[in-house]
N, C-alpha and C positions, 0 to 999 in steps of 0.2 A: 323089689317092688313092695309098696306097703299094703297093709289089709284095710279096706274100707269097712267102717263100723258106724252104725247109727246108734246114738244114745242121747238121753235126755240131759240137759245141762241146767245149771242154776245161773241166772243173770239178774243184775241189779235192776230194781224197780225204779222208774221215774215218772212223775205226774206233773201237771201244771197246776199252780195255785195262782188265783187271781188276787190282788189286793186292792182294796178300795179304802180311800181316806176321806174322811168326812163327807161320805156319799158320792165321792168322785173316783173313777177308775185311776189307779195309780200305775200299776204294772203287773205282768205275769212272769212268774219264776219257775223254772223246771227244777224239781227238787225230789228227793226221797220222802215220800208221805209219812213222816213221823217228825216229832218236835215242832210242828208246825207254828205254834204260838211263839216258841223260842225264836225260830226262824224270823219271823216277822218283826218281832221286838228287836233282835239283834241287827236285823238289816236296817231298821229305821234308825238305830243308834250308829251304826256304822257309816250310813249315809249323812249324818249330821242332821236328820230331820228332827230328831228328838234327841234330848240331852240328859233326861232323866225319866223315871217312871211318872214323875209328876206331869210331864207332857202328855201322857196316855190317859184319856178319860175312860175308854172302853175298848176292848178287842174281843171279837167274837169269830171263831172258826166254823163254817158250815160247808160241808160238801166240797172241799178245796177251794173255798172262798174266804178270804179273811177281810172282815169289815173292822176298820179302825176309826175311833173317834179321838181326835186330839183336843188336848186342852192346854191352856197356858200360852206362853209366847213361842210360837213355832214359825219358822220361816217358810211361809206357804209359797214364796216366790222360788225357793229352792226345789219344792216339790213340782212345781210346773216346769222348771228347767231340766230335772232329771226324768221326767215321765217319758217311758219308752213302751212300746208293745210288749216286748218280750225280752227276758233275760235268760239265756241258754244256760248250760251246765259249765261252759267254758268262760263265761264273763258274768261275774256276779255283781259287778258294781259299774255304774255308768255317770258317776258324779262328775262334776266339772272339775279338772285339774286345779290344784291350788298353787299359788305362787309362794316364793320364800317367806314372805312376811306372814301369810296366812298359815303356812306350816309351822313357824316358830310360835304362833299363837296357841298351837296345841301342845307345846313342849310339855314333857312329862318330867317333873322333878323328883320322883320317887327314889329314895335311896335304899330300896330293898336289895338284898344281895342273895345269891343263890350259888351253892357249891356246884362245881362242874360235874362231878359225880352225880349230883341229884338230877341235873339235866339229862345225863346219860339214862339215868333210871326212868325218868319221865318218858323218853322216847321208847324205851323198852316196854313200858306199861301201854303206850299208845299202840304199839305194834301187837301186844297181847290182845287188846280189846277189839282190834279190827277183824271181827269175825266175818262180816259181810265181804270185806275186801279178800279175805283168804278163800271164800267160797266162789266169789264172782270175779274178782280182779277189776271190778268196775266202779269203786267208790274211793273216795277221800275221807280222812278222819281228822278230828281235831279235838283238843282237850284243853280245859282250863284247871290250872292246878295252884296250889299255894307254893311259896317259895321253899317250903320244907318238903314238898313232893305230895302233900295230900290231893286227891282228886276231887274236884268240885263238880265237873260236868264233862261228858264225852258225847260225840256225835259222829256218825258216819253218814255220807250223803254223796250223791253222784256229781255234786260240784264242790271244789275245794272252797270257794267262797261261801256256800250255804253251810258247809260244815263249821267254819269259823262263826258265822252269824249265829247259828244254833247255840253253840257254848257261851258266846257273849250274851245272848238273849237269856239264856238259862241263868247266867250269873247275875244279871240286872234284875231278873225276877226274883231271885233268891236274896237280893240286897248284898252281894259279895263286894268287898273293897278290892276293887280292880287294881288299885295301886300296889297291892302286894301279891300280885298274881303273875303267872307265866302262861302265855298261850303257846301250846304245842301243836304242830301242824305237820301233815304228811306233804303238803304241797308246796310248790315254788312260791316264793316271796316277791310278789309285784308290788308296785306302788299302791294299787288298789286294796290289796290285803293289808299292808302295813298301815294305810290310812285308816282302815276300820279298826285296827288295834289302837292306834293312836287316839282316835275318837272316844274310845272307851276308856282310855287311861291305863292301859295295861302296859308296863314298863319293859317287859321281856318277851321276845318271841323265840322259840326253838323249833327248827324244822328238819325234817329228815332230808328235805330237798335242798336245792340252791336258790340264791337269791337273784333277781334281775337288778340291773344298774339302777333303775328307778326305784325299786324297793330299797335299796342301800341308801340312796339319796334322801327318801322320805324319812327313813328310820334315823339318819344322822341329824336331819333338821328337827325332828320332833322329840329327840332324846330317848328314843327306843334302843334297847340293846338286841341287836339282831344276830342270832346264832343258827347257822345252817350246816348242812352236811353232817347232822348229828348221827353217827353211824359207828356201832361197836364202841371202841374207846377213844374216838376222836370226834373233834367238832371245829368249825372254822368260826370266829368271832369277828364280825364285820364292822360294828359300831358300839360306842360306849361300853367298853370292856369292863369298866370298874364294877360293874354289878356282878360279875362272874368270879367266884373264888376258886382260883386253882391250887394246885399243890404248892406252887411257889409263893402264893400269897399266905399259906397257912403257917403259923408259927412253928418253930422247930421243937 
């Protein structure tokens, strides 16, 4: 028979942030209350509401409320169609599914190449930085890296979509050339996650977890190299393998 014990535990913090666009309520997201500006900017880019920083006139965060003023040519109808009351940690995107023609319009032509061992190193670094996860077991993490392994942004969040939004937002705010980057993630790769990455123009995704069929389909259509189950010394490459340099590709 076991011994009953009462002790304190560390848990991940989640809070609601309400987003308003041009004075109108847009949606509420459940998130880890950090990197909130990056979250909002990355989310708007990943949803296709903005296409660059030029579309953002102003963004202000006050007491878990984000006030966004849009400028330039923005699809206001898209905002209306994607407006929902609440996005939980399990669902970070509710955009309308795209057809094959629309997906191909997002095709990424980047010819950046990354060594397989660099992908392995990126995931090791992701795991090393995941301090909140090791303490709580309640977060996902994401990282934006250069093709040579330089770390540009890192985030941990209670939602896997949010973690991706935050590093994409950080990259956009810093003026990063997404076409030369790798998105590293701890979460499974669904169509929603892959579509976020496609809209940002990042050509490679590397994940500790596995893909869904929908994620593979979107990656194939948009030209993204999707690498999953990156663990230890192995990985599975599902789409557009040409960007990953393996030992067999290296000169003798």
